N, C-alpha and C positions, 0 to 999 in steps of 0.2 A: 393177233391171229387174223388170217385172211379167211373169211367165210364166203363161199361161192355156191349159189343155188343155181344149178344147171338145168334149165328147162328146155322145152322143145323149140322155143323161139328166142329166148334171151338167157344170158347168164348174168345173174344179179350178184353184185360183189360188194362186200362190206369189209373195210379194214378196221377191225375192232381193236381199240386201245382202252385198256381197263382204267386208265387215269383220266379219261375224257368222258363227258356226257355222251351217250351214244348218238345223240342228234348231231354232234360235232365230228363224229368219225366219218372218214372219207367213203364215198359210195360211187358205184358205177353200174349202169345197166347197158350191156353190150349184146351183140348177136351171139347166140350159143354156137358151140363148135360144129354142131350138126348143120347149122345154117351156113357157116363159113366153108366147111368141107363141101357142102352141096354146091356152093357157088364155084369152088375150084373145079369140081367135076364138070359143071356146066361149061366152064371156060374150055376145058379139054374137049368136051363134046363139040363145041362150036369150032374148034380148030381141027376136028376129025383126027384126034390123037387117042391112041390106046392108053390105058391107065394101069398103074401098079399101086395097089393099096397095101400099106404095111403099118406096123405100130401096134395099137392097143384096141381092145373092145371099147366102143363108145356108143352113144345114143344113136338110134337109127333115124327115123323121121325124114327130114329134108334130104339128108345125104343118101339114104336108101332110095328115095324117089328119084334122085339124080342118077344113081347107079342103074336103076331099071330103065330110065330114059336113054342113058348112054348105050346100053345093050340093044334097046329098041331101034336105035339109029344105025345098028350094024357094026358098032365099034366094040373093042374087046376090053374086058375088065379082068385083070389078074389080081389076086390077093393072097397074102399069107394065110395059113390055116387059122392063126390066132385072130388076125384082123377081120377075117371073113365072118367071125361070129357076131360082128356088128350087124350083119345082114340077117342071119338066122342062126339059131343054136346048132342046128344040124348041118354039117358040111355037105351032106347029100342034097339037102334042099337048096343050099347055096349054089351048088353045081347045076341043079335043075334050072335055076334062074339064068344060067349062062356064064357064071363067073368061073374062071379057071384058077384052081388052087396051086400056087407055086410058092417056093420059099426064097427065091432069088429074083431080083428085078430083071425082067426080060428087056432085050434091046429095043430102043426106039419107043419107050413108054414114058409117060409123065408120072413121076412118083408123088404120091399124096399120103402123108402120114395121118393116121387116125388117132385121136386122143380127145378126151373130154375137157382137159385143162391144158392150155398152152402157156406154161409158166414163163417161158422166155419172152413172149410177146407182152405179157402182163408186166414183167420186170422192166421191159423197155418203156412201156407207156408210163408206168409210175415213176421211173427214174427221171423222165423228162420234167416231172414236177418235184424232183428232189425227195421222192418217197421211196424208202427201202422196203421191199417185201419181207414180211416176217418169216420165221422158219416153222411156224405152226399153222395148220390148216384144218378147216372143217368144211366138208363138201357134201352137197346133196345132189343125188342123181335119181332118176327113175330106173329101177332095175327089176325086170319081171322075175329074174331067177332063171337059171339054165335048166331047160328040159328038152332033151333031144328026141324024145319019143312021142309025147302026147301034145295036148292043147296047152299052150303057154298061159292061156287065160285060166284054165282049170288048175294048172300047177300053181300059178301065183295065188289063186284064191285058197288053195290048200294050205299055203304058207300063212295067209291071213287067218284062216280057221284055226290052225294049230296055235298061233300066237294068242288069239282071243280066248279060245276055249281051254287049251292045255297049258299055256305058259303064263296066264294071268292078265295079259292085256295092258301092262303098264307102259306108259310112254317112254320111261327111262330105258327100257329094254330094247327100244328101237334106235338107240344111239350106239354106234359100233366103233370100238377100238379095233377089235378083231372081227372082220366081216365074215358072216356065216357062209358056208361053202356054196350054196346055190347062186350067190350074187356075184357073178363073174364081172359085170361092169364095175361094181364097187371095188372089187379086187384089183381091176386094172387101174383105177384111180389111185389106190394105195401103192401100186407098182411105180406110179409116177411121183407120188408125194408120200414118202415114208412117214409112218405114224400119223397120217391124217385121220381125223374123226369123220365117219361117214354116216349119212342118214338118207332115207328115201325122201324125195322132194315133197310128197304129200305129208309125211310125218313132220318134216321141218316147218311146213306151213301151219300145221296144227299147233305145234309148240310156239311158233311165232305169233299166232292169233291170240294166244293166252298172255302175250306181252301187252295187249291193249287192256287198260284198267277196267273198261266196261265189260269186256269178255271175262277177265279174271274174276270179277265179282260173282259170276255164275257157276264157277267151277265146282263148288261144294254142292250146289243144287242139281247140277247136271245140265248139259247143253248140247246142241248140234252145231258142229263146225263143218263148213263146206268150203273146200278149196277148188275153184274152177280154173284149172290151168289151161295152157295152150293145147295140150294133147289129152290130158286126163283130168277127170273130176273125182275127188275123194270126199265123201261125207261121213262123219263119225259121230257116234254118241259117246260123250266124254263126261266122266264124273270123278272128281278127286284124282285126276291124271290117269284114270283107268279108262281104256276104250271098251265099251260094252257092245258095240255093234258098228257096222259100217257098210257102205256100198262104194264100188269103184267102177267108173264108166269112162267111155271115150267122149270128150267134150263135144266133138263134131256131131255126135249122135243125139245130143240133147237139145230140146226146145224149152222155152220158159215153162210151158204147161207140163211137159214131161218131168222136168227137174222138180217142179213144185210137188207133183204127185209122188215122186220117189222119196223126196225129203220128208213129206208128211207121213208116208208109210213107214219110213225109218224111225221117225219121231215117235210114232205110236207102237213101234216094235212089231209091225205086221208085215214088213217087206220080205218077200221071198227071194231066194237066190235066183230062181228061174226067171223072175221078172227082169232082172238085170242081165243075166247071161243070155237069155233068148233075144234081148234087145241089142246084142253084140257088145255088151259091157263085160267086165271081169266077174262081177258077182256081188252077192250080199251075204252078210253073216250077222246074226244077232245072238248074243249069249243069253240063253233062256234062264240062266241063274240071276239075271239082272233084277234087283229088287223092284217090286211093283210100285213102290212109292216114289221112284225116280221118274219124273215126267218129261224131262228134256224140253221144257217149254221155250227156252231161248234159242234162237237160231242166228248164227253169225256167218258171214260169207267173206272170203278173200279170193284173190286170184285175178290174173289179167283179163279173164272173161266173165267177171262177176256181173256184168250188165245183163247176163242171162237171167239173173235173179232179181232184177230191178223192181219187178212188180210183186215180189213176194214180201211177206211180213218178216223182214229180217234186218239185222244190223250189219252194216259194212264196216268191218274192223280196219283200223288204221294204226297199227302199233308204231309208237314213236313218230306218228305223223307221216309214215311212208309205207303205203300198202305194198308197193313193188318189192320192198326189202323184207317182207314178212318171213320168207324162208330163211334169209340170213339171220334175222333176229332169233328164229327158232334154232338155228345151228349154234349160235352163242348160248342160248338157253340150254340146249342139249349138252354142250360142253360143261356147263355148270352143273347139270344133273350128274354127270360123270365125276367131276372133280370137286364139286362143292362151290358155294358162293364165294369162297376166298380165292377162286381161280385167278391166277396172275399170268399174264402173257408179257414177256419181255423180249 
């Protein structure tokens, strides 16, 4: 199985083979597609060329910044109605930014395809090492969920609230064979890779953290797991694979002092949604039905920006000795949650 954790800066790749120790499975850390597409747009900008965007919904980040800069330079961006949702859920908002919605390539434009996974490139890279790509995939992306009318931060947190309060908060229910309707980015990945298993990047990191034996020892007592990604930070209260509470924020908005305060408030179950939302984060939710005897004393941190938590009293998890592949290990663990420990990939 090919497990790919698509982040805002890197795509972390694990070629999982069930007949090998996981430490011997092949691994790659490459620029994510949003970084690659962003550079392609920048090249077109430097050549004073108009651009036609087509393909799939993918992660924004670097590529959307490059799109805005391209328009700022007085150049044109054309995009199909589907691909334009990479920029904003609302086509009206996309057009307000200066993007023209078209369904066919205009003359004298550079065509750039949008997609989170470029399977042909990966096949070519691995083939040069005599490695064949498997036909089973598990992919993690960050998907806000589509909301064309209101705040995407509030909408995303409504989804988290429903999951934790109404749906039981079990980690296994965040591993998708059939992607729920709001998650258009995930659905675009499944359009590219039929039958792929999908997870949110934060969820994959949480599951991957639990592959560290020191972290796994705490699961029955309860613990705090913090994933500090390139774009987003997710901190969760977990006990026996149930999420009892969490907060989600933008990593760029966090300082060591602020992160420590938010994590401590989450840990003692006093963190309010407004504290995170008013700080330009997504929000916070704590299930008030959480038993009072669960203290969540142990804190573990993963993610490419975990240095923000260096001065905190926490454990830096390194599942299978490789922190950067935490999300990939979580994807494999997620697949096993769906199909059982006897999961076989041939």
